[in-house]
Each structure stands twice: as structure tokens, then as C-alpha cells.
C-alpha positions in Angstrom: 228.3 36.3 134.6 227.6 38.8 132.5 227.5 42.3 133.9 229.7 45.2 134.9 232.8 43.8 136.7 232.7 46.4 139.5 229.1 45.8 140.3 229.5 42.0 140.1 232.5 42.1 142.5 230.6 44.3 145.0 227.5 42.1 144.8 229.5 38.9 145.1 231.4 40.2 148.1 228.2 41.3 149.8 226.5 38.0 149.0 229.4 36.0 150.3 229.4 37.9 153.5 225.7 37.6 154.1 225.7 33.9 153.3 228.6 33.3 155.7 227.0 35.4 158.5 223.7 33.6 158.1 225.3 30.2 157.6 223.5 29.8 154.3 224.7 28.6 150.9 225.5 31.1 148.2 223.8 30.3 145.0 225.0 32.0 141.8 222.4 33.3 139.3 223.2 34.4 135.8 222.5 38.1 135.5 220.6 37.8 132.2 218.6 34.8 133.3 217.6 36.9 136.3 216.0 39.4 133.9 214.1 36.6 132.3 212.9 35.1 135.6 211.8 38.6 136.8 208.8 38.1 134.4 207.5 35.3 136.6 207.0 37.9 139.4 204.8 40.0 137.3 202.9 37.3 135.4 202.0 34.3 137.7 200.4 32.4 134.7 203.5 32.6 132.5 204.8 29.2 131.5 207.5 28.1 129.0 207.9 27.9 126.2 208.0 31.6 125.3 210.2 34.1 123.5 212.1 36.6 125.7 213.8 39.8 124.6 216.3 40.9 127.3 217.0 44.6 126.9 219.4 45.4 129.8 221.9 48.3 130.0 224.7 46.6 128.2 223.0 43.6 126.7 220.4 42.7 124.1 219.5 39.1 123.7 216.6 37.3 122.0 216.0 33.9 123.7 213.6 31.0 123.4 212.8 30.0 127.0 212.2 26.3 126.4 211.8 25.4 130.1 212.5 27.0 133.4 216.2 26.4 133.1 216.6 25.8 129.4 217.3 28.7 127.0 218.2 28.9 123.3 220.0 32.1 122.3 218.6 33.2 118.9 220.7 36.4 118.6 222.5 39.1 120.6 224.3 42.4 120.0 228.0 42.3 119.7 229.0 45.9 120.7 226.1 48.2 121.4 222.8 47.4 123.2 219.2 48.5 122.8 219.0 48.9 126.6 221.4 51.9 126.4 218.5 53.9 124.9 216.9 53.6 128.4 219.9 54.6 130.4 218.9 58.2 130.9 221.0 60.7 132.9 219.4 62.0 136.0 
């Protein structure tokens, strides 16, 4: 969940195939939570609670990250997303 359907289907199919081939479990991850968790890669000292602004291609969400797996949605866009300002043609 959430994301572009085509990309999600390709990613899911590839993930299932890799998990099956490696005899490993497939663990689903919410796309937007993945954006939040990416911050832990860059800042090793980051600890909840904190405020997160997710600005992804088709999504804009303001979240309170209460704990590592506990989020409160404060607001989000309904139709257009701030992240589209960063989707530049190449």
C-alpha cells in the first residue's frame, strides 16, 4: 500500500520470486512508512517521537512518529502532492 499500481505489482512479483527462490519469508512494508524509516539510515541518533513530513511523488503526509511502529496522521493532500514539484523531466 500506497503507491503506483504498476510499480507495486512489479515489485511484489519480484519480491515473491526472490523470497521463494531463497526460501525466505516475504515481509510487506508500507511504502510511506518506508520513506519515514529511511531517515534512520541517515541519522543514527534519531529517536521517536518526532514530526515527519513525507513528500513523495504522489503523496504528502504530515505524521507524528510516536514510536518505531506507531504513527499519527495529522494531515495529507487529497488530490495533488507537494512531491510532484520534485518530479522533474530528464
